[in-house]
C-alpha positions in Angstrom: 22.8 31.0 2.6 21.9 29.5 -0.8 23.7 30.1 -4.0 20.8 32.1 -5.5 20.7 34.5 -2.6 24.5 34.8 -2.6 24.7 35.7 -6.3 21.8 38.1 -5.9 23.5 39.9 -3.0 26.8 40.1 -5.0 25.3 41.6 -8.1 22.9 43.7 -6.1 25.9 45.2 -4.2 27.7 45.7 -7.5 24.7 47.6 -9.0 24.3 49.7 -5.8 28.1 50.5 -6.0 27.8 51.6 -9.6 24.8 53.8 -8.9 26.6 55.2 -5.8 29.7 56.0 -7.8 27.8 57.7 -10.5 25.8 59.7 -8.0 29.0 60.9 -6.2 30.5 61.8 -9.6 27.4 63.8 -10.6 27.4 65.6 -7.3 31.1 66.5 -7.6 30.7 67.7 -11.2 27.6 69.7 -10.2 29.0 71.3 -7.1 32.8 71.2 -7.1 33.8 71.5 -10.7 34.3 75.0 -12.3 33.2 73.8 -15.8 30.4 75.4 -17.6 26.7 74.4 -17.4 26.5 72.9 -20.9 29.5 70.6 -20.3 28.3 69.8 -16.9 24.9 68.7 -18.2 26.5 66.6 -20.9 28.7 64.8 -18.3 25.7 64.2 -16.1 23.6 62.8 -18.9 26.3 60.6 -20.3 27.2 59.5 -16.8 23.6 58.6 -16.1 23.4 56.6 -19.3 26.5 54.7 -18.6 25.2 54.0 -15.1 21.9 52.7 -16.5 23.8 50.6 -19.0 26.1 49.1 -16.4 23.1 48.3 -14.1 21.3 46.7 -17.1 24.4 44.6 -17.9 24.7 43.6 -14.2 21.0 42.6 -14.1 21.3 40.5 -17.3 24.5 38.8 -16.1 22.8 38.1 -12.7 19.7 36.7 -14.4 21.8 34.5 -16.6 23.9 33.1 -13.7 20.7 32.6 -11.6 19.1 30.7 -14.4 22.1 28.8 -15.6 23.9 28.0 -12.3 22.0 28.9 -9.1 18.6 27.4 -10.0 20.1 24.2 -11.4 22.2 23.8 -8.3 19.0 24.2 -6.1 17.3 21.6 -8.3 20.3 19.2 -7.8 20.1 19.7 -4.0 16.4 19.0 -3.9 16.8 16.0 -6.1 19.5 14.6 -3.8 17.2 15.2 -0.8 14.4 13.3 -2.4 16.7 10.4 -3.3 18.2 10.2 0.2 15.0 10.7 2.2 12.1 9.4 0.1 12.6 7.6 -3.2 16.0 6.0 -4.2 14.7 5.6 -7.8 14.0 9.3 -8.3 15.9 10.8 -11.2 17.3 14.3 -10.7 15.6 16.8 -13.0 17.5 19.9 -14.1 16.6 22.6 -16.6 18.0 21.9 -20.0 19.6 25.4 -20.1 22.3 25.2 -17.4 26.1 25.7 -17.2 26.9 23.1 -14.6 28.6 21.0 -17.3 28.5 17.3 -16.3 27.7 17.9 -12.6 24.0 16.9 -12.7 24.8 13.8 -14.8 27.6 12.9 -12.4 25.4 13.4 -9.3 22.7 11.4 -11.0 25.1 8.6 -11.8 26.4 8.6 -8.2 22.8 8.4 -6.9 22.1 5.5 -9.3 25.2 3.7 -8.2 24.2 4.2 -4.6 20.7 2.8 -5.4 22.2 -0.2 -7.2 24.5 -0.9 -4.3 21.5 -0.7 -1.9 19.4 -2.9 -4.1 22.2 -5.4 -4.4 22.3 -5.7 -0.6 18.5 -6.1 -0.5 18.5 -8.7 -3.2 21.3 -10.7 -1.5 19.2 -10.9 1.8 16.0 -11.7 -0.1 17.6 -14.5 -2.2 18.9 -16.1 1.0 15.4 -16.3 2.5 12.8 -16.7 -0.3 12.2 -17.1 -4.0 9.3 -16.2 -6.1 6.5 -18.8 -6.3 5.8 -20.0 -9.8 2.6 -18.7 -11.2 -0.3 -21.2 -11.4 -3.0 -21.3 -13.9 -6.5 -20.9 -12.7 -9.5 -22.8 -13.9 -11.9 -21.0 -16.2 -15.7 -21.1 -15.9 -17.0 -24.2 -17.6 -20.7 -23.9 -17.6 -21.0 -26.6 -20.2 -19.7 -29.2 -17.8 -22.8 -31.0 -16.7 -20.9 -32.9 -14.0 -21.1 -29.7 -12.0 -24.1 -28.2 -10.4 -25.0 -24.9 -12.1 -27.3 -22.2 -10.6 -28.0 -18.8 -12.2 -29.2 -16.0 -9.8 -30.1 -12.3 -10.1 -28.6 -9.5 -8.0 -31.1 -10.3 -5.2 -29.9 -13.9 -5.0 -33.1 -15.2 -6.5 -32.7 -18.4 -8.6 -33.3 -18.0 -12.3 -31.9 -21.2 -13.7 -30.5 -24.5 -12.4 -29.5 -28.0 -13.8 -30.3 -31.5 -12.5 -26.8 -31.9 -11.1 -27.5 -29.0 -8.7 -30.5 -30.9 -7.4 -28.4 -34.0 -6.8 -25.6 -32.1 -5.1 -27.9 -30.2 -2.8 -29.9 -33.4 -1.9 -33.2 -31.7 -2.7 -36.2 -33.8 -3.5 -38.3 -32.4 -6.3 -37.5 -28.9 -7.6 -35.4 -26.1 -6.2 -38.0 -23.6 -7.2 -37.5 -20.6 -9.4 -37.4 -17.2 -7.8 -36.6 -18.7 -4.4 -33.6 -17.4 -2.5 -30.3 -19.2 -3.0 -29.7 -19.0 0.7 -32.5 -21.4 1.4 -30.0 -24.0 0.3 -26.4 -22.6 0.6 -24.7 -20.8 3.4 -24.7 -17.0 2.9 -21.3 -15.6 3.8 -19.0 -17.5 1.4 -21.2 -16.5 -1.6 -21.4 -12.8 -0.5 -17.7 -12.7 0.1 -16.9 -14.0 -3.4 -19.4 -11.6 -5.0 -17.8 -8.7 -3.1 -14.5 -9.5 -4.6 -16.0 -9.7 -8.1 -17.8 -6.4 -7.7 -14.6 -4.8 -6.5 -12.8 -6.0 -9.6 -15.7 -4.7 -11.8 -15.7 -1.2 -10.2 -11.9 -1.0 -10.5 -12.0 -2.0 -14.2 -10.2 -5.3 -13.6 -13.0 -7.7 -14.3 -12.4 -8.4 -18.0 -8.8 -7.4 -18.2 -7.6 -11.0 -18.1 -8.9 -14.5 -17.7 -8.3 -14.3 -13.9 -10.5 -11.3 -13.3 -13.9 -12.9 -14.3 -14.3 -15.5 -11.6 -13.5 -16.4 -8.0 -13.5 -19.7 -6.2 -15.4 -20.3 -3.0 -15.9 -23.0 -0.4 -19.3 -23.2 1.2 -21.8 -25.6 2.6 -25.4 -26.6 2.5 -27.5 -24.9 5.1 -27.7 -28.0 7.2 -23.9 -28.2 7.3 -23.8 -31.8 6.1 -22.1 -31.2 2.8 -19.1 -29.1 1.8 -19.3 -27.5 -1.6 -16.4 -26.3 -3.7 -17.1 -24.1 -6.7 -16.7 -20.9 -8.7 -18.7 -17.7 -9.2 -18.8 -15.3 -12.1 -20.8 -12.2 -12.9 -23.3 -11.8 -15.7 -22.8 -8.4 -17.4 -25.2 -6.4 -19.6 -24.3 -4.2 -22.5 -23.3 -1.4 -20.2 -20.9 -3.6 -18.3 -23.2 -3.6 -15.2 -23.7 -6.8 -13.2 -27.3 -8.0 -13.3 -26.7 -11.5 -11.9 -24.2 -14.3 -11.4 -23.5 -17.9 -12.3 -22.5 -20.4 -9.6 -21.0 -23.8 -10.4 -20.0 -26.3 -7.7 -19.2 -29.8 -6.7 -19.6 -31.8 -3.5 -16.3 -32.3 -1.9 -17.5 -33.8 1.4 -16.5 -37.4 0.6 -13.2 -36.2 -0.9 -12.3 -34.3 2.2 -13.2 -37.2 4.4 -11.1 -39.5 2.3 -8.3 -37.0 2.4 -8.4 -37.0 6.2 -8.3 -40.8 6.3 -5.4 -40.8 3.9 -3.5 -38.3 6.0 -4.1 -40.4 9.1 -2.9 -43.5 7.4 0.2 -41.7 6.0 1.0 -40.4 9.4 0.7 -43.8 11.0 2.9 -45.3 8.2 5.6 -42.7 8.6 5.6 -40.9 12.0 4.1 -44.0 13.7 7.1 -46.3 12.9 9.8 -43.7 13.4 10.4 -44.5 17.1 10.3 -48.4 16.7 12.8 -48.3 13.9 15.1 -45.9 15.9 14.9 -48.4 18.8 15.7 -51.3 16.4 18.8 -49.4 15.2 19.9 -48.7 18.8 19.4 -52.3 19.8 21.4 -53.5 16.8 24.2 -51.2 17.7 24.2 -52.4 21.3 24.1 -56.1 20.1 27.0 -55.4 17.7 29.0 -54.1 20.6 28.7 -57.2 22.7 31.3 -59.2 20.7 29.8 -62.8 21.4 30.2 -64.0 17.8 33.3 -65.1 16.0 35.0 -62.3 14.1 33.7 -63.3 10.6 30.1 -63.8 11.7 30.2 -60.7 13.8 31.5 -58.6 11.0 28.9 -59.9 8.6 26.0 -59.6 11.1 27.0 -56.1 12.1 27.2 -55.1 8.5 23.7 -56.4 7.7 22.1 -54.9 10.8 23.7 -51.5 10.4 23.0 -51.3 6.6 19.4 -52.4 7.0 18.6 -50.1 9.9 20.2 -47.2 8.0 18.2 -48.0 4.9 15.0 -48.1 7.0 15.8 -44.8 8.6 16.7 -43.2 5.3 13.5 -44.6 3.7 11.4 -43.2 6.5 13.0 -39.8 6.2 12.2 -39.8 2.5 8.6 -40.9 3.1 8.2 -38.2 5.7 9.4 -35.6 3.3 7.0 -36.8 0.6 4.2 -36.9 3.2 4.8 -33.2 4.1 4.9 -32.3 0.4 1.6 -34.0 -0.2 0.0 -32.2 2.8 1.4 -28.8 1.9 0.7 -29.2 -1.8 -3.0 -29.7 -1.2 -3.8 -26.1 -0.3 -4.3 -23.8 -3.3 -2.3 -20.6 -3.6 -4.2 -17.4 -4.6 -3.8 -13.6 -4.6 -4.5 -12.2 -1.1 -5.2 -8.6 0.0 -3.3 -8.0 3.2 -6.1 -6.0 4.8 -8.5 -8.9 4.6 -5.9 -11.3 6.1 -4.9 -8.9 8.9 -8.6 -8.2 9.8 -9.1 -12.0 10.2 -6.1 -12.3 12.5 -6.8 -9.2 14.5 -10.3 -10.4 15.3 -9.0 -13.8 16.5 -6.3 -12.2 18.6 -8.7 -9.9 20.4 -11.3 -12.6 21.1 -9.1 -15.6 21.9 -5.9 -14.1 23.2 -6.8 -10.6 24.5 -4.0 -9.1 22.2 -4.7 -5.8 20.6 -3.5 -5.7 16.9 -3.4 -2.4 15.0 -3.4 -2.7 11.2 -1.1 -0.1 9.7 0.4 0.9 6.4 -0.9 0.8 2.8 -2.6 -2.6 2.1 -0.8 -4.8 -0.4 -1.6 -7.7 -2.7 0.5 -10.9 -2.4 0.4 -14.6 -3.3 0.0 -17.4 -0.8 -2.3 -19.8 1.0 -4.5 -17.6 3.3 -5.6 -20.5 5.6 -2.1 -21.7 6.6 -0.8 -18.1 6.7 -3.5 -17.1 9.2 -2.5 -20.1 11.4 1.2 -19.3 11.0 0.9 -15.6 11.8 -1.4 -16.3 14.8 1.2 -18.7 16.2 4.1 -16.3 15.5 2.2 -13.4 17.2 1.7 -15.6 20.3 5.4 -16.4 20.3 6.4 -12.8 20.0 4.1 -11.6 22.7 5.2 -14.4 25.0 8.9 -13.6 24.4 8.6 -9.8 24.6 5.7 -9.4 27.0 4.0 -7.0 24.5 0.2 -7.0 24.6 -0.2 -4.6 21.7 1.2 -5.1 18.2 1.0 -3.6 14.7 0.4 -5.6 11.6 1.8 -4.0 8.5 2.3 -5.1 4.8 5.3 -3.4 3.2 5.6 -3.4 -0.6 9.1 -4.2 -1.9 10.6 -4.5 -5.4 10.4 -8.3 -5.4 8.5 -9.2 -2.3 5.7 -8.1 -0.1 6.7 -8.2 3.6 4.2 -9.1 6.3 5.5 -7.5 9.5 4.6 -8.0 13.1 5.8 -4.8 15.0 6.1 -4.2 18.7 7.8 -1.9 21.2 10.8 -3.7 22.5 14.1 -5.4 21.5 14.8 -7.5 18.5 14.3 -11.3 18.9 17.5 -13.3 18.4 17.7 -15.5 15.3 18.3 -18.6 17.5 15.0 -18.0 19.3 12.9 -17.5 16.1 14.5 -20.6 14.5 13.7 -22.7 17.6 10.0 -21.9 17.1 9.8 -23.4 13.6 9.6 -27.1 14.5 6.5 -26.6 16.6 3.3 -28.1 15.1 0.0 -26.4 14.5 -2.7 -28.7 15.7 -5.5 -26.8 13.8 -3.9 -27.4 10.4 -4.4 -30.4 8.1 -1.8 -33.0 9.0 -0.5 -31.0 12.0 1.9 -29.0 9.9 4.8 -27.3 11.6 5.8 -23.6 11.2 8.7 -24.8 9.1 6.4 -26.8 6.8 4.3 -23.7 6.1 7.4 -21.5 5.4 8.9 -24.2 3.2 5.6 -24.4 1.3 5.8 -20.7 0.6 9.6 -20.9 0.0 10.3 -18.2 2.6 11.7 -17.6 6.1 11.3 -15.2 9.0 13.7 -12.9 10.8 13.6 -10.1 13.3 15.0 -6.6 12.7 15.2 -3.3 14.6 12.8 -0.4 13.8 13.0 3.2 14.8 11.6 4.7 18.1 12.5 1.6 20.1 10.4 -0.7 18.0 11.3 -4.1 16.3 9.7 -6.2 13.6 9.3 -9.9 12.7 9.4 -10.0 8.9 7.8 -12.6 6.6 8.6 -12.0 2.9 6.1 -13.4 0.4 5.8 -13.1 -3.4 3.7 -10.4 -4.9 0.3 -11.1 -6.5 0.7 -13.2 -9.7 -0.9 -10.3 -11.6 -0.5 -6.6 -11.0 -3.8 -6.5 -9.1 -3.7 -2.8 -8.2 -3.1 -1.7 -11.8 -4.5 -4.3 -14.1 -7.4 -3.1 -16.1 -7.2 0.3 -14.5 -8.9 3.0 -16.6 -7.1 6.2 -17.3 -8.6 9.1 -15.4 -7.8 12.7 -16.0 -6.4 14.4 -12.9 -8.6 16.9 -11.1 -7.7 20.4 -12.1 -5.9 22.3 -9.4 -8.7 24.0 -7.5 -8.1 27.1 -5.5 -10.5 29.1 -3.3 -7.8 31.5 -2.1 -9.8 32.6 0.9 -10.4 28.9 1.8 -6.7 28.0 1.7 -5.5 31.3 3.1 -3.6 31.1 6.4 -6.2 31.3 9.2 -5.6 32.5 12.7 -2.4 31.4 14.5 -2.4 27.8 15.5 -1.0 28.5 18.9 0.7 25.6 20.7 -0.6 23.1 18.1 1.4 24.9 15.4 4.6 24.5 17.4 4.2 20.7 17.6 6.5 18.5 15.4 4.8 17.1 12.3 5.6 13.5 13.4 3.8 13.9 16.8 0.5 15.1 15.5 -2.6 13.1 14.6 -4.0 13.4 11.1 -7.0 12.2 9.1 -6.1 11.9 5.4 -9.3 12.0 3.4 -10.7 12.0 -0.2 -14.1 12.4 -1.9 -15.7 11.0 -5.0 -18.2 13.4 -6.6 -20.8 13.8 -9.3 -18.5 16.3 -11.1 -15.8 18.9 -10.6 -17.9 22.0 -9.8 -19.0 22.1 -6.2 -20.5 25.6 -6.5 -22.6 24.6 -9.5 -24.5 21.8 -7.8 -22.1 18.8 -7.9 -22.4 16.6 -4.8 -20.4 14.0 -2.9 -21.1 10.4 -3.7 -18.4 8.8 -1.5 -16.1 10.1 1.3 -13.3 8.2 3.1 -10.6 8.9 5.5 -7.8 7.0 7.3 -6.1 8.0 10.5 -2.3 8.7 10.7 -0.7 8.7 14.1 3.0 8.6 15.2 4.2 8.1 11.7 1.9 5.1 11.1 -1.1 4.7 8.8 -3.7 3.1 11.0 -5.5 1.1 8.3 -7.8 -0.5 10.8 -9.1 3.0 11.8 -10.7 4.1 8.5 -13.9 5.8 7.5 -15.7 4.9 4.2 -19.3 5.8 3.2 -21.2 5.9 -0.1 -23.6 8.8 -0.2 -26.9 9.4 -2.0 -26.3 12.7 -3.8 -30.0 13.3 -4.4 -29.2 14.0 -8.0 -28.3 11.8 -11.1 -24.7 10.7 -11.4 -23.3 11.5 -14.9 -22.0 8.6 -16.9 -18.6 10.3 -17.4 -18.3 10.4 -13.6 -19.4 6.7 -13.2 -16.7 5.8 -15.7 -14.0 7.0 -13.3 -15.2 6.1 -9.7 -17.5 3.2 -10.6 -20.3 4.3 -8.2 -23.6 3.7 -10.1 -27.2 4.7 -9.4 -27.9 1.2 -8.1 -25.1 1.5 -5.6 -26.5 4.7 -4.0 -30.0 3.2 -3.5 -30.9 3.2 0.2 -27.7 5.0 1.1 -27.8 7.9 3.5 -27.6 11.5 2.3 -24.7 13.8 3.1 -26.7 15.4 6.0 -26.3 12.0 7.8 -22.8 11.1 6.6 -21.0 14.4 7.1 -21.6 14.6 10.9 -20.3 11.0 11.1 -17.2 12.0 9.3 -16.7 15.1 11.4 -16.9 12.9 14.5 -14.3 10.6 13.0 -12.0 13.5 12.4 -12.3 14.9 15.9 -9.3 17.2 16.7 -7.0 15.8 14.0 -5.3 17.8 11.3 -6.9 17.2 7.9 -4.7 16.2 4.9 -5.8 15.8 1.3 -4.3 16.0 -2.2 -5.7 19.1 -3.9 -7.4 19.7 -0.6 -9.3 22.8 -1.6 -11.4 20.8 -4.0 -12.5 18.3 -1.4 -12.8 20.9 1.3 -15.0 23.1 -0.8 -17.7 20.3 -0.8 -17.5 20.1 3.0 -17.6 23.8 3.5 -20.7 24.2 1.4 -22.6 21.7 3.6 -21.4 23.1 7.0 -24.4 25.3 7.7 -26.9 22.7 6.5 -25.4 20.0 8.7 -24.8 22.3 11.7 -21.0 21.6 12.0 -17.7 23.2 11.1 -14.4 22.0 9.6 -12.2 24.6 11.2 -9.2 22.4 11.9 -5.8 23.0 10.2 -5.5 21.5 6.7 -2.4 20.4 4.8 -2.4 19.9 1.1 0.0 17.3 -0.3 -0.3 18.9 -3.8 0.9 22.3 -2.4 3.7 20.5 -0.5 4.7 18.7 -3.7 5.0 22.0 -5.5 7.0 23.4 -2.6 9.4 20.5 -2.5 9.7 20.0 -6.3 9.0 23.4 -7.9 11.2 22.4 -10.9 8.5 20.2 -12.4 4.8 20.8 -13.3 3.8 17.2 -12.6 2.0 17.2 -9.2 -1.0 14.9 -9.7 -1.5 12.2 -7.1 -0.2 9.5 -9.5 2.9 11.6 -10.5 3.7 12.6 -6.9 3.3 9.0 -5.7 5.6 7.7 -8.4 8.2 10.4 -7.5 8.2 9.4 -3.9 8.1 5.6 -4.5 4.6 4.9 -3.3 3.0 1.7 -4.6 -0.5 2.5 -5.9 -3.4 0.1 -5.2 -7.1 0.9 -5.5 -6.8 4.3 -7.1 -10.0 6.3 -7.9 -11.9 5.0 -4.9 -12.2 7.4 -2.0 -10.4 5.1 0.5 -7.8 4.0 -2.1 -6.9 7.6 -2.8 -6.8 8.4 0.9 -4.4 5.6 1.6 -2.1 6.6 -1.3 -2.2 10.2 -0.1 -1.4 9.1 3.5 1.7 7.1 2.3 2.8 10.2 0.2 2.4 12.5 3.2 4.5 10.3 5.5 7.3 10.3 2.8 7.0 14.1 2.5 7.5 14.6 6.2 11.0 13.0 5.8 11.9 15.5 3.0 10.4 18.5 4.8 12.5 17.7 7.9 15.6 17.6 5.7 14.6 21.1 4.5 14.2 22.3 8.1 10.4 22.2 8.2 9.6 20.3 11.3 6.5 21.9 12.9 2.9 22.3 11.7 3.3 26.1 11.6 6.3 25.7 9.2 4.4 23.2 7.0 1.3 25.4 6.8 3.6 28.4 5.9 5.3 26.4 3.2 1.9 25.4 1.6 0.6 29.0 2.1 3.6 30.4 0.1 2.6 28.3 -2.9 -1.0 29.5 -2.5 0.2 33.1 -2.7 2.2 32.3 -5.8 -0.8 30.6 -7.4 -3.0 33.6 -6.5 -0.6 36.0 -8.1 -0.4 33.9 -11.2 -4.2 33.9 -11.4 -4.2 37.7 -11.6 -2.4 37.7 -14.9 
């Protein structure tokens, strides 16, 4: 029994007692006393007035104690639950008007001390394994440098301008030809990949926020494959900040790479090639010195010379080998990497080459490193893990931390001993430049690996890496007003009983967390969906690799004020399918899953309005993280997706895109499950009832 109910029962009992006592007294005066009617009436009136006054005093005292003590105590309890189960950095919020004296501050200080102690332990482990890579400056676009080839193209990859150096580098006789496709001369995929990254920065508002956002590097080749080109790409923007073309500048690195390979071979021969002969020389010298055929003076001098010289040669070779490894590892450039891109590359290789199923889970993160060597490293580590544990299915997850981003390999099975993981590190990777070892790559990134236990009989192999050199998920982000809370009370009202599904634990169910981007905020007034995305959540994991994302042609103009927020322009919806095509695809993706969204009634209203037209129904259970946020933290009015994510310690990347918002909501929902379970809400029925209670409150508020 909570303190609020206890106080209410105590004062309610007292009020009932007062009324009962007055009622008994009035009855006795009226029926048992011989006094006159006038006096009797006076006694009854005054007794009733005193009873009313006492009840009023009791009600005022109860209301005061409820507001000053019971409610603040409940807020402290909820704050403690949030700190313990979701976000260690959450600050306990209590009404200013309370009579708990220093209790909230003391509890808050205790929570902060616990958080500091936990962070100290984390920092100690992190410092023992890795340090942050120093930031590197990136080259700017230098179009004036005539030693580089320069080609200007429009959005259709048609050539608008080029210089003579481009002719020389591409080995073309005569003219390239204006209005010809760039892909007659260069391989397509590297250019398209680089442009995709730039367009993502532009739509997310990061393109001109700093000098790093306006260009990307790429490595491509001529279409005949004879020449390797290394260059940069930047977008050409018009007055409306829309891309209408791009500039490509490049150099031919074919001879440099060939020379680099030759240098590496010579260095290897000069170091690794003489290691064994020198070791044999030292062993022979030691044996010779042990024969004792020389006179004592000569033997001593000879021994000294042989031992000193052989030691010097060994030490020298060790130094040269270390310098050789530094040259090799220092060649590869570091850059900011999106974990989803890296994991997709690895998952494809594992499935095709090793028949290993890799599931990408969690919220994607940005980190800093060398993508080429990291792919080789993780591929080898996964092979080692599956060989040691026998697992044929794994999860790949990036976990954001305060100072690092952790790339985790997760499997069902026991933890791998540290001695075993350390024994792997000296193995060489034949596909890397210079035959680097696993240890070389880890040293280049100034990090290490270790295995740790996870819940539900799972274990992880963890690789910490520094975060992106810039705050990629937030830089240049434009402020966007939160959607207003949207309630169609019939839409969110509790439907028919969920049956056996409602009795299932929240953790055991499958969910699709979804979000939409729209032309506006009024679905019933003609606004339409321009993008819809969803991500699957199963067994407490965000299955990043099982996501749905579509841009939709709304068949109506997109207002500029909406484009400013979600970045979807008229050009982007050209040739895209209408909602009548996309919505059945999304319904098939959802299947029998429970739907989850933030401010779900807003997104669900758009879907419901199209049900009849598309010949389908969204009749599955729906959970709203906004309503659950209000239920869990009713002491605050801040329940936007950004505010709730911050309160639960969710790192936000890619906000204001349909898939980005769905991923953030999925992370928020998994954190909420922990706090809901602490509050005794463990089944779907209970979670729906909790959200429904907030809908009823909002409905009553809307009546006044």
